[in-house]
Structures are given as C-alpha cells and as structure tokens.
TORKOL-4160 file (C-alpha; in steps of 0.2 Angstrom, whole numbers, padded with zeros to 4 digits, m for minus):
363
<pt num="1" X="0406" Y="0083" Z="m0055"/>
<pt num="2" X="0413" Y="0067" Z="m0048"/>
<pt num="3" X="0421" Y="0075" Z="m0034"/>
<pt num="4" X="0404" Y="0084" Z="m0029"/>
<pt num="5" X="0395" Y="0067" Z="m0029"/>
<pt num="6" X="0408" Y="0059" Z="m0018"/>
<pt num="7" X="0408" Y="0073" Z="m0005"/>
<pt num="8" X="0389" Y="0071" Z="m0004"/>
<pt num="9" X="0390" Y="0053" Z="m0002"/>
<pt num="10" X="0402" Y="0055" Z="0012"/>
<pt num="11" X="0391" Y="0067" Z="0021"/>
<pt num="12" X="0376" Y="0056" Z="0020"/>
<pt num="13" X="0386" Y="0041" Z="0027"/>
<pt num="14" X="0392" Y="0052" Z="0042"/>
<pt num="15" X="0374" Y="0058" Z="0045"/>
<pt num="16" X="0368" Y="0040" Z="0046"/>
<pt num="17" X="0382" Y="0034" Z="0057"/>
<pt num="18" X="0379" Y="0049" Z="0069"/>
<pt num="19" X="0360" Y="0044" Z="0071"/>
<pt num="20" X="0365" Y="0026" Z="0073"/>
<pt num="21" X="0378" Y="0030" Z="0087"/>
<pt num="22" X="0365" Y="0041" Z="0095"/>
<pt num="23" X="0352" Y="0027" Z="0096"/>
<pt num="24" X="0365" Y="0014" Z="0102"/>
<pt num="25" X="0373" Y="0025" Z="0115"/>
<pt num="26" X="0361" Y="0039" Z="0120"/>
<pt num="27" X="0368" Y="0054" Z="0130"/>
<pt num="28" X="0363" Y="0053" Z="0148"/>
<pt num="29" X="0356" Y="0070" Z="0153"/>
<pt num="30" X="0353" Y="0075" Z="0171"/>
<pt num="31" X="0336" Y="0074" Z="0179"/>
<pt num="32" X="0334" Y="0093" Z="0176"/>
<pt num="33" X="0339" Y="0092" Z="0158"/>
<pt num="34" X="0329" Y="0077" Z="0153"/>
<pt num="35" X="0310" Y="0076" Z="0150"/>
<pt num="36" X="0305" Y="0068" Z="0166"/>
<pt num="37" X="0288" Y="0062" Z="0173"/>
<pt num="38" X="0282" Y="0071" Z="0189"/>
<pt num="39" X="0269" Y="0064" Z="0200"/>
<pt num="40" X="0261" Y="0069" Z="0217"/>
<pt num="41" X="0264" Y="0056" Z="0231"/>
<pt num="42" X="0256" Y="0051" Z="0247"/>
<pt num="43" X="0259" Y="0038" Z="0261"/>
<pt num="44" X="0247" Y="0025" Z="0266"/>
<pt num="45" X="0241" Y="0030" Z="0284"/>
<pt num="46" X="0230" Y="0023" Z="0298"/>
<pt num="47" X="0216" Y="0032" Z="0307"/>
<pt num="48" X="0201" Y="0027" Z="0318"/>
<pt num="49" X="0186" Y="0027" Z="0307"/>
<pt num="50" X="0169" Y="0027" Z="0314"/>
<pt num="51" X="0156" Y="0015" Z="0306"/>
<pt num="52" X="0145" Y="0025" Z="0294"/>
<pt num="53" X="0128" Y="0020" Z="0288"/>
<pt num="54" X="0121" Y="0027" Z="0272"/>
<pt num="55" X="0104" Y="0028" Z="0266"/>
<pt num="56" X="0092" Y="0038" Z="0255"/>
<pt num="57" X="0075" Y="0046" Z="0259"/>
<pt num="58" X="0062" Y="0059" Z="0256"/>
<pt num="59" X="0057" Y="0074" Z="0266"/>
<pt num="60" X="0039" Y="0077" Z="0272"/>
<pt num="61" X="0032" Y="0090" Z="0283"/>
<pt num="62" X="0031" Y="0087" Z="0302"/>
<pt num="63" X="0012" Y="0090" Z="0300"/>
<pt num="64" X="0002" Y="0091" Z="0283"/>
<pt num="65" X="m0015" Y="0088" Z="0278"/>
<pt num="66" X="m0027" Y="0092" Z="0264"/>
<pt num="67" X="m0044" Y="0098" Z="0272"/>
<pt num="68" X="m0060" Y="0091" Z="0266"/>
<pt num="69" X="m0077" Y="0098" Z="0271"/>
<pt num="70" X="m0087" Y="0088" Z="0283"/>
<pt num="71" X="m0104" Y="0093" Z="0275"/>
<pt num="72" X="m0111" Y="0097" Z="0258"/>
<pt num="73" X="m0115" Y="0115" Z="0254"/>
<pt num="74" X="m0111" Y="0131" Z="0246"/>
<pt num="75" X="m0096" Y="0142" Z="0251"/>
<pt num="76" X="m0102" Y="0158" Z="0259"/>
<pt num="77" X="m0086" Y="0164" Z="0266"/>
<pt num="78" X="m0067" Y="0162" Z="0263"/>
<pt num="79" X="m0056" Y="0169" Z="0277"/>
<pt num="80" X="m0038" Y="0168" Z="0271"/>
<pt num="81" X="m0027" Y="0171" Z="0256"/>
<pt num="82" X="m0017" Y="0158" Z="0247"/>
<pt num="83" X="0000" Y="0156" Z="0256"/>
<pt num="84" X="m0006" Y="0164" Z="0272"/>
<pt num="85" X="0001" Y="0158" Z="0289"/>
<pt num="86" X="m0013" Y="0153" Z="0299"/>
<pt num="87" X="m0016" Y="0148" Z="0318"/>
<pt num="88" X="m0024" Y="0133" Z="0325"/>
<pt num="89" X="m0043" Y="0135" Z="0326"/>
<pt num="90" X="m0043" Y="0150" Z="0313"/>
<pt num="91" X="m0059" Y="0149" Z="0302"/>
<pt num="92" X="m0054" Y="0146" Z="0284"/>
<pt num="93" X="m0071" Y="0141" Z="0275"/>
<pt num="94" X="m0089" Y="0144" Z="0279"/>
<pt num="95" X="m0104" Y="0135" Z="0270"/>
<pt num="96" X="m0121" Y="0143" Z="0269"/>
<pt num="97" X="m0131" Y="0138" Z="0285"/>
<pt num="98" X="m0147" Y="0149" Z="0283"/>
<pt num="99" X="m0158" Y="0134" Z="0282"/>
<pt num="100" X="m0150" Y="0125" Z="0297"/>
<pt num="101" X="m0150" Y="0141" Z="0307"/>
<pt num="102" X="m0168" Y="0143" Z="0305"/>
<pt num="103" X="m0171" Y="0125" Z="0310"/>
<pt num="104" X="m0161" Y="0128" Z="0325"/>
<pt num="105" X="m0171" Y="0143" Z="0330"/>
<pt num="106" X="m0187" Y="0133" Z="0328"/>
<pt num="107" X="m0180" Y="0119" Z="0339"/>
<pt num="108" X="m0174" Y="0130" Z="0352"/>
<pt num="109" X="m0191" Y="0138" Z="0354"/>
<pt num="110" X="m0200" Y="0121" Z="0355"/>
<pt num="111" X="m0187" Y="0115" Z="0368"/>
<pt num="112" X="m0190" Y="0131" Z="0378"/>
<pt num="113" X="m0209" Y="0127" Z="0378"/>
<pt num="114" X="m0207" Y="0109" Z="0382"/>
<pt num="115" X="m0195" Y="0114" Z="0396"/>
<pt num="116" X="m0209" Y="0125" Z="0403"/>
<pt num="117" X="m0222" Y="0112" Z="0401"/>
<pt num="118" X="m0212" Y="0099" Z="0410"/>
<pt num="119" X="m0209" Y="0110" Z="0425"/>
<pt num="120" X="m0227" Y="0114" Z="0426"/>
<pt num="121" X="m0232" Y="0096" Z="0426"/>
<pt num="122" X="m0219" Y="0091" Z="0438"/>
<pt num="123" X="m0226" Y="0104" Z="0450"/>
<pt num="124" X="m0244" Y="0098" Z="0448"/>
<pt num="125" X="m0240" Y="0080" Z="0452"/>
<pt num="126" X="m0238" Y="0085" Z="0470"/>
<pt num="127" X="m0257" Y="0088" Z="0470"/>
<pt num="128" X="m0261" Y="0073" Z="0460"/>
<pt num="129" X="m0268" Y="0084" Z="0446"/>
<pt num="130" X="m0258" Y="0074" Z="0433"/>
<pt num="131" X="m0251" Y="0057" Z="0432"/>
<pt num="132" X="m0233" Y="0052" Z="0433"/>
<pt num="133" X="m0234" Y="0045" Z="0415"/>
<pt num="134" X="m0239" Y="0063" Z="0409"/>
<pt num="135" X="m0223" Y="0070" Z="0418"/>
<pt num="136" X="m0212" Y="0056" Z="0410"/>
<pt num="137" X="m0219" Y="0059" Z="0393"/>
<pt num="138" X="m0215" Y="0078" Z="0394"/>
<pt num="139" X="m0198" Y="0075" Z="0400"/>
<pt num="140" X="m0195" Y="0063" Z="0386"/>
<pt num="141" X="m0201" Y="0076" Z="0373"/>
<pt num="142" X="m0189" Y="0089" Z="0381"/>
<pt num="143" X="m0174" Y="0077" Z="0380"/>
<pt num="144" X="m0178" Y="0073" Z="0362"/>
<pt num="145" X="m0179" Y="0091" Z="0357"/>
<pt num="146" X="m0163" Y="0096" Z="0367"/>
<pt num="147" X="m0154" Y="0082" Z="0357"/>
<pt num="148" X="m0161" Y="0089" Z="0341"/>
<pt num="149" X="m0154" Y="0106" Z="0345"/>
<pt num="150" X="m0137" Y="0099" Z="0349"/>
<pt num="151" X="m0138" Y="0089" Z="0332"/>
<pt num="152" X="m0142" Y="0105" Z="0322"/>
<pt num="153" X="m0128" Y="0114" Z="0331"/>
<pt num="154" X="m0116" Y="0101" Z="0326"/>
<pt num="155" X="m0122" Y="0101" Z="0308"/>
<pt num="156" X="m0119" Y="0120" Z="0308"/>
<pt num="157" X="m0102" Y="0118" Z="0316"/>
<pt num="158" X="m0098" Y="0106" Z="0302"/>
<pt num="159" X="m0101" Y="0119" Z="0289"/>
<pt num="160" X="m0086" Y="0129" Z="0296"/>
<pt num="161" X="m0069" Y="0123" Z="0292"/>
<pt num="162" X="m0055" Y="0128" Z="0304"/>
<pt num="163" X="m0036" Y="0126" Z="0303"/>
<pt num="164" X="m0031" Y="0110" Z="0313"/>
<pt num="165" X="m0014" Y="0117" Z="0318"/>
<pt num="166" X="m0002" Y="0132" Z="0315"/>
<pt num="167" X="0004" Y="0131" Z="0297"/>
<pt num="168" X="0005" Y="0138" Z="0280"/>
<pt num="169" X="m0010" Y="0136" Z="0268"/>
<pt num="170" X="m0008" Y="0132" Z="0250"/>
<pt num="171" X="m0016" Y="0139" Z="0234"/>
<pt num="172" X="m0035" Y="0141" Z="0235"/>
<pt num="173" X="m0044" Y="0136" Z="0219"/>
<pt num="174" X="m0061" Y="0138" Z="0226"/>
<pt num="175" X="m0073" Y="0154" Z="0226"/>
<pt num="176" X="m0088" Y="0160" Z="0236"/>
<pt num="177" X="m0103" Y="0152" Z="0228"/>
<pt num="178" X="m0095" Y="0135" Z="0224"/>
<pt num="179" X="m0104" Y="0120" Z="0230"/>
<pt num="180" X="m0093" Y="0107" Z="0238"/>
<pt num="181" X="m0096" Y="0089" Z="0244"/>
<pt num="182" X="m0087" Y="0078" Z="0257"/>
<pt num="183" X="m0075" Y="0073" Z="0243"/>
<pt num="184" X="m0070" Y="0090" Z="0238"/>
<pt num="185" X="m0052" Y="0096" Z="0242"/>
<pt num="186" X="m0053" Y="0112" Z="0250"/>
<pt num="187" X="m0035" Y="0118" Z="0254"/>
<pt num="188" X="m0018" Y="0110" Z="0260"/>
<pt num="189" X="m0010" Y="0116" Z="0276"/>
<pt num="190" X="0008" Y="0112" Z="0281"/>
<pt num="191" X="0018" Y="0114" Z="0297"/>
<pt num="192" X="0035" Y="0117" Z="0290"/>
<pt num="193" X="0043" Y="0122" Z="0307"/>
<pt num="194" X="0050" Y="0105" Z="0308"/>
<pt num="195" X="0053" Y="0091" Z="0295"/>
<pt num="196" X="0053" Y="0073" Z="0295"/>
<pt num="197" X="0064" Y="0062" Z="0283"/>
<pt num="198" X="0058" Y="0044" Z="0279"/>
<pt num="199" X="0073" Y="0034" Z="0273"/>
<pt num="200" X="0079" Y="0016" Z="0271"/>
<pt num="201" X="0094" Y="0007" Z="0276"/>
<pt num="202" X="0101" Y="m0011" Z="0273"/>
<pt num="203" X="0096" Y="m0024" Z="0286"/>
<pt num="204" X="0114" Y="m0026" Z="0292"/>
<pt num="205" X="0112" Y="m0008" Z="0300"/>
<pt num="206" X="0098" Y="m0013" Z="0312"/>
<pt num="207" X="0108" Y="m0017" Z="0327"/>
<pt num="208" X="0117" Y="0000" Z="0325"/>
<pt num="209" X="0102" Y="0011" Z="0326"/>
<pt num="210" X="0095" Y="0019" Z="0342"/>
<pt num="211" X="0082" Y="0032" Z="0345"/>
<pt num="212" X="0090" Y="0049" Z="0348"/>
<pt num="213" X="0105" Y="0046" Z="0337"/>
<pt num="214" X="0111" Y="0060" Z="0326"/>
<pt num="215" X="0107" Y="0059" Z="0308"/>
<pt num="216" X="0117" Y="0069" Z="0295"/>
<pt num="217" X="0106" Y="0074" Z="0280"/>
<pt num="218" X="0112" Y="0080" Z="0264"/>
<pt num="219" X="0100" Y="0089" Z="0252"/>
<pt num="220" X="0104" Y="0089" Z="0234"/>
<pt num="221" X="0093" Y="0104" Z="0230"/>
<pt num="222" X="0103" Y="0114" Z="0243"/>
<pt num="223" X="0120" Y="0109" Z="0235"/>
<pt num="224" X="0123" Y="0095" Z="0247"/>
<pt num="225" X="0121" Y="0106" Z="0262"/>
<pt num="226" X="0123" Y="0096" Z="0278"/>
<pt num="227" X="0109" Y="0097" Z="0291"/>
<pt num="228" X="0109" Y="0087" Z="0307"/>
<pt num="229" X="0093" Y="0078" Z="0313"/>
<pt num="230" X="0088" Y="0066" Z="0326"/>
<pt num="231" X="0082" Y="0048" Z="0324"/>
<pt num="232" X="0065" Y="0047" Z="0331"/>
<pt num="233" X="0058" Y="0030" Z="0324"/>
<pt num="234" X="0064" Y="0013" Z="0317"/>
<pt num="235" X="0051" Y="0002" Z="0309"/>
<pt num="236" X="0051" Y="m0015" Z="0318"/>
<pt num="237" X="0047" Y="m0025" Z="0303"/>
<pt num="238" X="0059" Y="m0026" Z="0288"/>
<pt num="239" X="0052" Y="m0022" Z="0271"/>
<pt num="240" X="0050" Y="m0036" Z="0258"/>
<pt num="241" X="0066" Y="m0031" Z="0250"/>
<pt num="242" X="0074" Y="m0033" Z="0267"/>
<pt num="243" X="0077" Y="m0015" Z="0270"/>
<pt num="244" X="0075" Y="m0005" Z="0286"/>
<pt num="245" X="0063" Y="0010" Z="0286"/>
<pt num="246" X="0067" Y="0024" Z="0298"/>
<pt num="247" X="0062" Y="0041" Z="0302"/>
<pt num="248" X="0072" Y="0057" Z="0308"/>
<pt num="249" X="0066" Y="0074" Z="0314"/>
<pt num="250" X="0075" Y="0090" Z="0308"/>
<pt num="251" X="0073" Y="0108" Z="0313"/>
<pt num="252" X="0068" Y="0120" Z="0299"/>
<pt num="253" X="0070" Y="0137" Z="0307"/>
<pt num="254" X="0076" Y="0145" Z="0291"/>
<pt num="255" X="0061" Y="0138" Z="0281"/>
<pt num="256" X="0073" Y="0131" Z="0267"/>
<pt num="257" X="0067" Y="0113" Z="0267"/>
<pt num="258" X="0051" Y="0108" Z="0258"/>
<pt num="259" X="0041" Y="0092" Z="0258"/>
<pt num="260" X="0046" Y="0080" Z="0244"/>
<pt num="261" X="0064" Y="0085" Z="0243"/>
<pt num="262" X="0076" Y="0070" Z="0240"/>
<pt num="263" X="0090" Y="0068" Z="0253"/>
<pt num="264" X="0104" Y="0057" Z="0257"/>
<pt num="265" X="0107" Y="0052" Z="0275"/>
<pt num="266" X="0122" Y="0045" Z="0285"/>
<pt num="267" X="0123" Y="0039" Z="0303"/>
<pt num="268" X="0139" Y="0037" Z="0312"/>
<pt num="269" X="0142" Y="0025" Z="0326"/>
<pt num="270" X="0158" Y="0025" Z="0337"/>
<pt num="271" X="0171" Y="0012" Z="0332"/>
<pt num="272" X="0188" Y="0009" Z="0339"/>
<pt num="273" X="0194" Y="m0001" Z="0324"/>
<pt num="274" X="0209" Y="0007" Z="0315"/>
<pt num="275" X="0209" Y="0006" Z="0296"/>
<pt num="276" X="0222" Y="0010" Z="0282"/>
<pt num="277" X="0217" Y="0025" Z="0271"/>
<pt num="278" X="0224" Y="0033" Z="0255"/>
<pt num="279" X="0217" Y="0048" Z="0245"/>
<pt num="280" X="0203" Y="0043" Z="0234"/>
<pt num="281" X="0212" Y="0051" Z="0219"/>
<pt num="282" X="0225" Y="0037" Z="0220"/>
<pt num="283" X="0213" Y="0024" Z="0214"/>
<pt num="284" X="0211" Y="0019" Z="0196"/>
<pt num="285" X="0194" Y="0010" Z="0194"/>
<pt num="286" X="0191" Y="m0003" Z="0180"/>
<pt num="287" X="0181" Y="m0019" Z="0177"/>
<pt num="288" X="0196" Y="m0029" Z="0179"/>
<pt num="289" X="0200" Y="m0023" Z="0197"/>
<pt num="290" X="0205" Y="m0007" Z="0206"/>
<pt num="291" X="0223" Y="m0002" Z="0205"/>
<pt num="292" X="0236" Y="0010" Z="0212"/>
<pt num="293" X="0253" Y="0014" Z="0207"/>
<pt num="294" X="0266" Y="0012" Z="0222"/>
<pt num="295" X="0282" Y="0022" Z="0222"/>
<pt num="296" X="0298" Y="0015" Z="0229"/>
<pt num="297" X="0315" Y="0025" Z="0230"/>
<pt num="298" X="0326" Y="0022" Z="0215"/>
<pt num="299" X="0345" Y="0019" Z="0217"/>
<pt num="300" X="0357" Y="0033" Z="0213"/>
<pt num="301" X="0345" Y="0048" Z="0212"/>
<pt num="302" X="0330" Y="0057" Z="0220"/>
<pt num="303" X="0318" Y="0048" Z="0209"/>
<pt num="304" X="0305" Y="0034" Z="0211"/>
<pt num="305" X="0301" Y="0018" Z="0202"/>
<pt num="306" X="0282" Y="0015" Z="0201"/>
<pt num="307" X="0273" Y="m0002" Z="0200"/>
<pt num="308" X="0255" Y="m0005" Z="0197"/>
<pt num="309" X="0246" Y="m0015" Z="0211"/>
<pt num="310" X="0228" Y="m0022" Z="0213"/>
<pt num="311" X="0220" Y="m0016" Z="0229"/>
<pt num="312" X="0203" Y="m0020" Z="0238"/>
<pt num="313" X="0195" Y="m0004" Z="0244"/>
<pt num="314" X="0180" Y="m0001" Z="0256"/>
<pt num="315" X="0171" Y="0014" Z="0262"/>
<pt num="316" X="0175" Y="0032" Z="0257"/>
<pt num="317" X="0174" Y="0047" Z="0268"/>
<pt num="318" X="0177" Y="0065" Z="0262"/>
<pt num="319" X="0193" Y="0063" Z="0251"/>
<pt num="320" X="0199" Y="0047" Z="0259"/>
<pt num="321" X="0195" Y="0029" Z="0255"/>
<pt num="322" X="0198" Y="0013" Z="0266"/>
<pt num="323" X="0211" Y="0000" Z="0260"/>
<pt num="324" X="0206" Y="m0018" Z="0264"/>
<pt num="325" X="0220" Y="m0026" Z="0255"/>
<pt num="326" X="0235" Y="m0024" Z="0243"/>
<pt num="327" X="0244" Y="m0011" Z="0253"/>
<pt num="328" X="0253" Y="m0009" Z="0269"/>
<pt num="329" X="0256" Y="0006" Z="0281"/>
<pt num="330" X="0268" Y="0019" Z="0275"/>
<pt num="331" X="0268" Y="0012" Z="0257"/>
<pt num="332" X="0269" Y="0027" Z="0245"/>
<pt num="333" X="0256" Y="0029" Z="0231"/>
<pt num="334" X="0254" Y="0041" Z="0217"/>
<pt num="335" X="0239" Y="0052" Z="0219"/>
<pt num="336" X="0240" Y="0063" Z="0204"/>
<pt num="337" X="0248" Y="0061" Z="0187"/>
<pt num="338" X="0246" Y="0042" Z="0186"/>
<pt num="339" X="0236" Y="0042" Z="0170"/>
<pt num="340" X="0252" Y="0043" Z="0160"/>
<pt num="341" X="0262" Y="0029" Z="0170"/>
<pt num="342" X="0266" Y="0011" Z="0166"/>
<pt num="343" X="0273" Y="m0002" Z="0177"/>
<pt num="344" X="0292" Y="0000" Z="0181"/>
<pt num="345" X="0293" Y="0018" Z="0175"/>
<pt num="346" X="0305" Y="0030" Z="0183"/>
<pt num="347" X="0297" Y="0046" Z="0190"/>
<pt num="348" X="0300" Y="0061" Z="0201"/>
<pt num="349" X="0290" Y="0068" Z="0215"/>
<pt num="350" X="0281" Y="0084" Z="0210"/>
<pt num="351" X="0283" Y="0100" Z="0220"/>
<pt num="352" X="0269" Y="0104" Z="0233"/>
<pt num="353" X="0260" Y="0116" Z="0222"/>
<pt num="354" X="0262" Y="0108" Z="0206"/>
<pt num="355" X="0246" Y="0097" Z="0207"/>
<pt num="356" X="0238" Y="0107" Z="0221"/>
<pt num="357" X="0239" Y="0091" Z="0232"/>
<pt num="358" X="0243" Y="0093" Z="0250"/>
<pt num="359" X="0247" Y="0075" Z="0255"/>
<pt num="360" X="0265" Y="0073" Z="0249"/>
<pt num="361" X="0278" Y="0062" Z="0256"/>
<pt num="362" X="0286" Y="0069" Z="0271"/>
<pt num="363" X="0273" Y="0083" Z="0273"/>
C-alpha cells in the first residue's frame, strides 16, 4: 500500500515537471506545423485621380403639368383613357357649350346684317342720301359685333382642353356630367422622353462646373445603375445654406426613370495630381482615428511583423481610398484578416484565393 502511494506521488511530480518545462522551454514548430495567422496584403500605390464632386438630387420630368380648365362648365366629352400617350393639341376634355354656341349663331347673324347695312350706307353716301355720321355709326356697330363674335368663339375654345405637348396622361378621376371650375385639377400630363435632375453641391465646387459637362447619375431604385447626363444649368445665386443648385438633363429612352426618384450624382473634372491609394478594406474606422496595419518582412522566415498606424484618408472611388498622411508609397498594408491582429504580431501572407483578394504583394 505504501509502495503504491509512493509510485503515484512520483508520477504526479513528473507530470508537473513536464508541464513546467514545456511552459519555460516551448518546442519551436515550423511555420507549417504551428497555428499561424494569415492575412492578405497590398502595397500602397500611386495613381492620377481626377477631382470628383458629389451631390444628391431628385428627378423630375422634362415637361410636366397638371391641367386646369380655363372656364367653368359641365364635362360633355372625355377623349382619352388613363395612362394614354397623347399628342400635342389632342383634345382631352370638352365642356358643354350649347348656350355659347347659340349665342355665337345669334351674333354671327347680327354681324352679317350689320355688314350689309354698312355697305349699303357706304354706297348711298356718294349721292348724299345719308350723312357721314350714319356711315360711321354703322361701321362702329359692325366692329362691335365682330368683336363679340371673336369673344364668344374664344369662350367656346376655352371649354376645350387640349394636350400642351406630347406625353403620357395620368389617372382620370372625372366623369361626363361633372361640373368643374377653374380650380379643378383635370389631369396630369408628363413628357418622360427626357428627365431633369435637380441637385445640390457644396459651394467649393462652383469654379469646377461648366455647362455641357458630363454628370454621372446613380439611381437607388435601380440598384445604383449608372446613367450619364449633361449639366445644363447652374444657379448663379447660392442658397442660404451656401449650397449650389444645378440641373442636368438625361435621356430616358428605356422609360425606366420616373419623376420624384432620389438620385446621387458625381461630376469628374480632370486633374494631373498624383495621390497615394490603398484598398478601402485596409482601413479600420473608429472615433479615435482611422488606422491600418502595416506589414514589414521579419528576419529569418517568410513572415511579416505588423504594426498599427494612424492614417488620414480622403476621397474614395470604387474600391480604393486616398491616403493623405501616415503611409508612404510601397508600404505594405493588411487588407483582409486584420480584425484579429495586434501591434507587433507575427503573420504570414495568405494565398491569392484564401481571402478572395486580388491585390497581393508582388501581384
């Protein structure tokens, strides 16, 4: 029994000694055998980057209007269906003109009589059978009735509403027999063949704008589809918030754009300035500053030692971001796998397809 207890004690002592030696003198394994951290790397590069101006705006139709009647009356005819494509001058609504038409016939008859009377008196003046004042009075009566005819014809014309331009009408909520006034909204009509986008930019962009300049338009509702338009106008007066209001024209041949859609715009102006850029995935953003991990070759193996570095960044374009300070050209930065890193850590570069990152050192 004593012998068993002694043997058990010796085994416990040897186990503790082995653990202690392992802790104090760890066995160094090869890079392939140890559990290593692998990261994707990219080099800081230079490129010529044109100036890009960003803004936001709203689309509106090239031409759009809500038609109102020019006169009070009862609708007698509707000559379109909701959503129809209509042509300029096409009749849309007609109001009842029975009373005005009868009045017009009466005035035309009276005018015809007065015209005959005037011509007869004018012929009699040659024989001194009538005075000049009688002729003048007849002429005045003729002119007054002619004006009344024109006025009545104009009143009748106002009872007909026509399309002011080619376009698409909206939904009709009116019916034959409805009485409308000059404040009644009849129908909306929109010309969608082209679209305008009204957008705002900061005041620093003013000197970089010129009519005819290309404008890149990104529509959120179309999954950020890029459409190229043309700058057609810049408001000469800044808004109270010191923003510039501008307008661009864009074709809508596919009829996929609609008034009221939100859009983002960007304008590019040529610039010969060369800037430092890195993949945007290299940046770790925080309230205490933006940082990256730089990687330098370690001595004795194929690995790298990483160090956290604060950087100042500028504009972003596609997948790259401009570096304003904190890095130099050809510095190596971690672009993937940096969430598990700490300053001074030893890492290895990942294979090209390990993080699905194309911008690796040397490639």
